[in-house]
C-alpha positions in Angstrom: 0.0 0.0 0.0 1.5 3.3 -1.1 1.7 6.4 1.2 0.8 9.9 0.1 3.8 12.0 -0.7 4.9 14.6 1.9 5.3 18.3 1.0 9.0 17.8 1.1 8.8 14.9 -1.3 6.6 16.7 -3.7 9.0 19.7 -3.8 12.1 17.5 -4.1 10.6 15.7 -7.1 9.5 18.9 -8.8 12.9 20.6 -8.3 14.7 17.5 -9.5 12.6 17.4 -12.6 12.6 21.1 -13.5 15.9 22.6 -12.3 18.3 20.2 -13.8 16.8 19.7 -17.2 19.4 20.3 -19.8 19.0 23.6 -21.7 20.6 23.7 -25.2 20.5 27.6 -25.3 17.2 28.6 -26.8 14.3 27.4 -24.8 13.9 23.9 -26.1 11.0 21.4 -25.7 12.7 19.3 -23.1 12.9 22.2 -20.7 9.3 23.1 -21.3 8.2 19.6 -20.7 10.2 19.3 -17.5 8.7 22.6 -16.2 5.2 21.5 -17.1 5.6 18.2 -15.3 7.1 19.8 -12.2 4.5 22.6 -12.1 1.7 20.0 -12.3 3.2 18.2 -9.3 3.3 21.4 -7.2 -0.1 22.6 -8.4 -1.7 19.4 -7.2 -0.3 19.6 -3.7 -1.3 22.8 -1.8 0.5 21.5 1.2 3.8 21.9 -0.6 3.5 25.7 -0.9 5.4 26.6 2.3 8.2 24.1 1.5 8.5 25.6 -2.1 8.8 29.1 -0.6 11.4 27.9 1.9 13.5 26.4 -0.9 13.2 29.6 -2.8 14.7 31.5 0.2 17.6 29.0 0.2 18.3 29.8 -3.5 18.2 33.5 -2.6 20.7 32.9 0.2 23.0 31.0 -2.1 22.9 34.0 -4.4 24.1 36.2 -1.6 26.9 33.8 -0.8 28.0 34.0 -4.5 28.3 37.8 -4.3 24.9 38.9 -5.5 22.8 41.6 -3.8 19.0 42.3 -4.0 19.2 44.9 -6.7 21.4 42.6 -8.8 18.9 39.8 -8.6 16.0 42.0 -9.4 17.9 43.4 -12.4 18.7 40.0 -13.9 15.2 38.6 -13.2 13.6 41.6 -14.9 15.9 41.2 -17.9 15.7 37.5 -18.4 12.2 36.5 -17.1 9.1 38.7 -16.4 6.8 40.3 -14.0 5.4 37.1 -12.3 8.9 35.9 -11.5 9.9 39.4 -10.4 7.0 39.5 -7.9 8.1 36.1 -6.5 11.7 37.1 -6.3 10.8 40.3 -4.4 8.8 38.3 -1.9 11.5 35.8 -1.4 14.2 38.5 -0.9 12.0 40.3 1.6 11.3 37.2 3.6 14.9 35.9 3.5 16.3 39.3 4.6 14.0 39.3 7.7 16.1 36.5 9.2 18.9 38.9 10.0 19.0 41.8 12.5 19.0 45.1 10.6 22.4 46.0 12.0 24.0 43.0 10.3 22.7 43.7 6.8 25.4 45.0 4.5 25.6 48.7 3.7 23.2 49.9 1.0 20.8 46.9 1.5 18.2 49.1 3.2 17.8 51.1 0.0 17.7 48.0 -2.2 15.1 46.3 0.0 13.0 49.5 0.1 13.1 49.6 -3.7 11.3 46.3 -3.8 8.1 48.1 -2.8 5.6 47.1 -0.1 4.8 43.6 0.9 2.3 41.9 -1.3 0.0 38.9 -0.9 2.1 35.8 -1.1 2.1 34.8 -4.8 1.4 31.1 -4.0 -2.0 32.1 -2.9 -3.0 33.1 -6.4 -5.9 31.1 -7.9 -3.9 29.8 -10.8 -1.6 27.4 -9.0 0.0 26.0 -12.2 1.0 29.4 -13.5 2.5 30.3 -10.2 4.4 27.1 -9.9 5.8 27.5 -13.4 7.0 31.0 -12.7 8.6 29.9 -9.4 10.4 27.1 -11.1 11.7 29.4 -13.9 13.0 31.8 -11.2 14.7 29.0 -9.3 16.4 27.8 -12.5 17.8 31.3 -13.0 18.9 31.6 -9.3 20.6 28.2 -9.4 22.6 29.2 -12.4 23.9 32.5 -11.3 27.7 32.5 -11.3 29.9 33.8 -8.5 30.6 37.6 -8.9 33.0 39.8 -7.1 31.6 40.5 -3.6 31.0 44.1 -2.8 30.1 43.6 0.8 29.6 40.9 3.4 26.9 38.3 3.3 23.9 39.2 5.5 24.4 38.2 9.1 28.2 38.4 8.8 29.7 41.5 10.4 32.5 43.0 8.3 35.8 43.5 10.2 37.0 46.5 8.2 34.0 48.3 6.9 33.5 51.9 7.8 30.7 52.6 10.2 27.6 54.0 8.5 25.2 56.3 10.2 21.5 55.5 10.1 20.9 59.1 9.1 21.9 60.5 5.7 24.7 63.2 5.9 23.4 66.7 5.4 25.6 67.1 2.4 24.0 64.2 0.6 20.5 65.5 1.4 21.5 68.9 -0.1 23.1 67.2 -3.1 19.9 65.1 -3.7 17.7 68.2 -3.5 19.9 70.2 -6.0 19.9 67.3 -8.5 16.2 66.9 -8.2 15.8 70.6 -9.1 18.2 70.2 -12.0 16.2 67.3 -13.4 12.9 69.2 -13.1 13.9 72.5 -14.7 13.3 73.2 -18.4 16.2 75.7 -18.5 19.6 74.2 -19.4 21.5 77.0 -17.8 19.7 76.5 -14.5 20.3 72.7 -14.7 24.0 73.4 -15.3 24.3 75.7 -12.3 22.4 73.3 -10.0 24.4 70.3 -11.1 27.7 72.2 -10.7 26.7 73.2 -7.2 25.8 69.5 -6.4 29.3 68.4 -7.5 31.0 71.1 -5.5 29.2 69.8 -2.4 30.1 66.3 -3.3 33.8 67.2 -3.6 33.8 69.1 -0.3 32.0 66.2 1.4 34.7 63.8 0.1 37.5 66.0 1.4 35.8 66.4 4.7 35.4 62.6 5.0 39.1 62.1 4.2 40.1 64.7 6.8 37.9 63.1 9.4 39.3 59.6 8.6 42.9 60.8 8.8 42.3 62.3 12.2 40.6 59.1 13.6 42.1 56.2 15.4 41.6 53.7 12.6 41.7 54.2 8.9 38.7 53.0 6.9 39.2 51.0 3.8 37.6 51.3 0.3 34.3 49.6 -0.3 32.3 48.9 -3.4 28.8 49.0 -4.8 27.1 48.0 -8.0 25.2 50.3 -10.2 22.9 49.1 -13.0 24.0 49.9 -16.6 21.2 48.6 -18.6 20.3 48.6 -22.3 19.7 50.5 -24.5 22.9 52.4 -25.2 24.7 50.6 -22.4 28.2 51.4 -23.7 27.5 55.2 -23.5 26.0 54.8 -20.0 29.1 52.8 -18.9 31.3 55.6 -20.1 29.3 58.2 -18.3 29.4 56.2 -15.1 33.2 55.8 -15.5 33.5 59.5 -15.8 31.5 60.2 -12.7 33.3 57.5 -10.7 36.8 58.8 -11.6 35.6 62.3 -10.9 34.8 61.3 -7.4 37.9 59.4 -6.6 36.4 56.0 -7.5 37.0 53.3 -10.1 34.3 51.6 -12.2 34.5 48.2 -13.8 31.7 47.3 -16.3 30.2 43.8 -16.5 28.4 44.0 -19.8 27.0 40.4 -19.4 25.0 41.2 -16.3 24.2 44.9 -16.9 26.0 46.5 -14.0 29.3 48.3 -13.2 31.1 47.7 -9.9 32.3 51.0 -8.4 35.1 50.9 -5.9 35.8 53.8 -3.5 35.2 55.2 0.0 31.7 55.4 1.3 31.1 59.1 0.9 32.4 59.0 -2.7 30.3 56.0 -3.6 27.2 57.8 -2.3 28.1 60.8 -4.5 28.7 58.6 -7.6 25.2 57.0 -7.3 23.4 60.3 -6.9 25.3 62.2 -9.6 25.3 59.4 -12.2 21.6 58.8 -11.8 20.8 62.5 -12.2 23.2 63.0 -15.2 21.7 60.1 -16.9 18.2 61.5 -16.4 19.3 64.9 -17.7 21.1 63.4 -20.7 18.1 61.2 -21.7 15.7 64.1 -21.4 18.1 66.3 -23.5 18.4 63.5 -26.1 14.6 63.3 -26.4 14.3 67.0 -26.9 17.1 67.0 -29.5 15.6 64.2 -31.4 12.2 65.9 -31.5 13.9 69.1 -32.9 15.7 67.0 -35.5 12.4 65.5 -36.6 10.6 68.8 -36.7 13.3 70.0 -39.1 12.4 67.1 -41.4 15.4 65.0 -40.6 14.6 61.4 -39.6 16.8 60.3 -36.7 17.3 56.7 -35.6 19.1 54.6 -33.1 22.4 55.9 -34.6 21.5 59.4 -33.6 20.6 58.4 -30.0 23.8 56.3 -29.6 26.0 59.1 -31.0 24.2 61.7 -28.8 24.8 59.7 -25.5 28.4 58.9 -26.4 29.1 62.6 -27.0 27.2 63.5 -23.9 29.3 61.1 -21.8 32.6 62.2 -23.4 31.9 65.9 -22.8 30.7 65.3 -19.2 34.0 63.6 -18.6 35.9 66.6 -19.9 34.0 68.9 -17.6 34.4 66.6 -14.7 38.2 66.5 -15.2 38.4 70.3 -15.2 36.3 70.6 -12.1 38.4 67.9 -10.3 41.6 69.8 -10.9 40.0 73.0 -9.4 38.8 71.2 -6.3 42.1 69.4 -5.7 44.0 72.6 -6.1 41.9 74.2 -3.4 42.4 71.4 -0.9 44.6 72.1 2.2 48.2 71.2 1.4 48.4 68.9 4.5 45.6 66.8 3.2 47.0 66.1 -0.3 49.1 63.1 0.9 46.0 61.7 2.5 44.0 62.0 -0.7 46.9 60.5 -2.7 47.0 57.6 -0.2 43.3 57.0 -0.6 43.5 57.0 -4.4 46.3 54.4 -4.2 44.1 52.3 -1.8 41.1 52.5 -4.2 43.3 51.3 -7.1 44.7 48.5 -5.0 41.3 47.3 -4.0 40.1 47.5 -7.6 43.0 45.3 -8.7 42.3 42.9 -5.9 38.6 42.5 -6.9 39.4 42.5 -10.6 42.8 41.1 -11.3 42.0 40.3 -15.0 40.1 43.3 -16.4 40.4 44.2 -20.0 40.2 47.5 -21.8 38.0 47.8 -24.9 37.7 50.4 -27.5 34.1 51.2 -28.3 32.8 51.3 -31.8 32.8 54.5 -33.7 30.1 57.1 -33.7 28.3 57.4 -37.0 25.9 60.4 -36.6 27.6 63.8 -36.6 24.4 65.6 -35.6 23.9 63.3 -32.7 27.5 63.9 -31.5 27.2 67.6 -31.8 23.8 67.7 -30.0 25.2 65.4 -27.3 28.2 67.6 -26.5 26.0 70.7 -26.4 23.6 68.9 -23.9 26.6 68.0 -21.7 27.6 71.6 -21.7 24.2 72.4 -20.2 24.1 69.7 -17.5 27.3 69.5 -15.6 29.0 67.8 -12.7 32.7 67.6 -11.9 36.1 65.9 -11.4 38.6 63.7 -13.1 38.3 60.9 -15.5 40.1 57.8 -16.7 39.0 54.4 -17.8 36.8 53.8 -20.8 37.1 56.4 -23.5 34.6 56.9 -26.2 35.6 57.8 -29.8 34.9 61.0 -31.6 32.6 61.1 -34.6 33.9 59.0 -37.4 36.5 57.2 -35.3 36.5 53.5 -35.6 36.8 50.9 -32.9 38.0 47.4 -32.5 
C-alpha cells in the first residue's frame, strides 16, 4: 500500500525534474516539458507551498553567498524573465532578509530592499496554481545558475571587520546634493540645470575631502568599499562611459560587467554615495536632452534613428567627462596642502582594492560614432548639464572614429 507524498517529497521531485533539465541555449522542448511536469506536481499539492517558498529562500541565500545583492537579482530577473517571476523574487528577498538583525545587513541593502516596494499577498495564494508554480520554477532555475561575482560587501548576518561605520541618518551634504539634483532634473532651462548640477558636484567634492580629513584624524583608517550600479540597455556602452567619468571624478574606479548589466564602483563610502546620486541625475538629464534634441531634428524634417541616439549619448558622456576633469583639478588645487598626501593615499588604496577585486580586467575600444548631428547635439547637452572631477578608464571615440 503506497503512502501519500509529503510536501518535502513533492517539492524535491518537482525541483529535481525542473531545475536540472538540460537547456541547449534557446528554450527547447525538453525544458518546457520538465517545467510543465514539475509545475503539475506542485499545483496538485497545496500542502507543498510553504516548502516551495522555503526552498526559494535557500536559493536566494546562495545568491548572496556568491556575491549577488538584492538589486542585482531584481535586475537580472527583470531582464531574463518577467513580472510574475519578479514578484516572486521580491517576496523571497524580503522574507529571507528578515532573518537577520537590521544592523547585520550590508551597507546599501536598506535602500535596495525599500526599492522592492511594499509587501504583497504571497504569490502562491494566487488562484492559478499551475502558472505560479511554473513562474517559481523558472525563477529557481535562474537563481541556481547565477555564477559567482566579485563580492561588494559581506553576506547578510556576517559583520565586516574592516567596513567603515555608517550612520542610520543620511549626511546633510547628501541631502542637499539630492535636492539640488532633483531641481536640475525638473527644470526646463539648461543654464539652471547646469548651475544646480555644478553646485551639487561642489558639495560632493567638499563632502569627500571632509570625510578624508575626518578619517585621517581618527584612530583607525577606513578602507575602500564597493557598490554596483545598473548599466542597462539600450545604449549601455555610452552609459558605462558616463558612469566611469562620474566615478573617476569622485575618486572611485568603475569596472563594467556587460554580461550582467552593471558596473562595480570601488571607492570610499562618501564618494560611492556621490557617484550613485550624480550618475543617476546626469543620466536622467542626458536622456531628457536627447529626447528634446531628437524631436527638434524630426521637426526639421530629418529622420533620426538609433544611430542618432547612440551618438548623442556617447558625445554627452565624453563631454561630461571633460568637464568633470576640469572641475576635479580645481577642487584638488583648493584642498589644504596637508591633506594632499591623505587624498593620494586614498587614491592608491582604491586602485589596489580594484586590482584585488578584478585582477584580470580588459580595456576595450568602443565602436565609432556614426551620426555627426547626434554627436554635436550630445556635446551641447553635456555643456548644459554638468557635474565635476577627473576621468580615466573607458574612453569613447569622436565622430567618425572606428573601434576594434
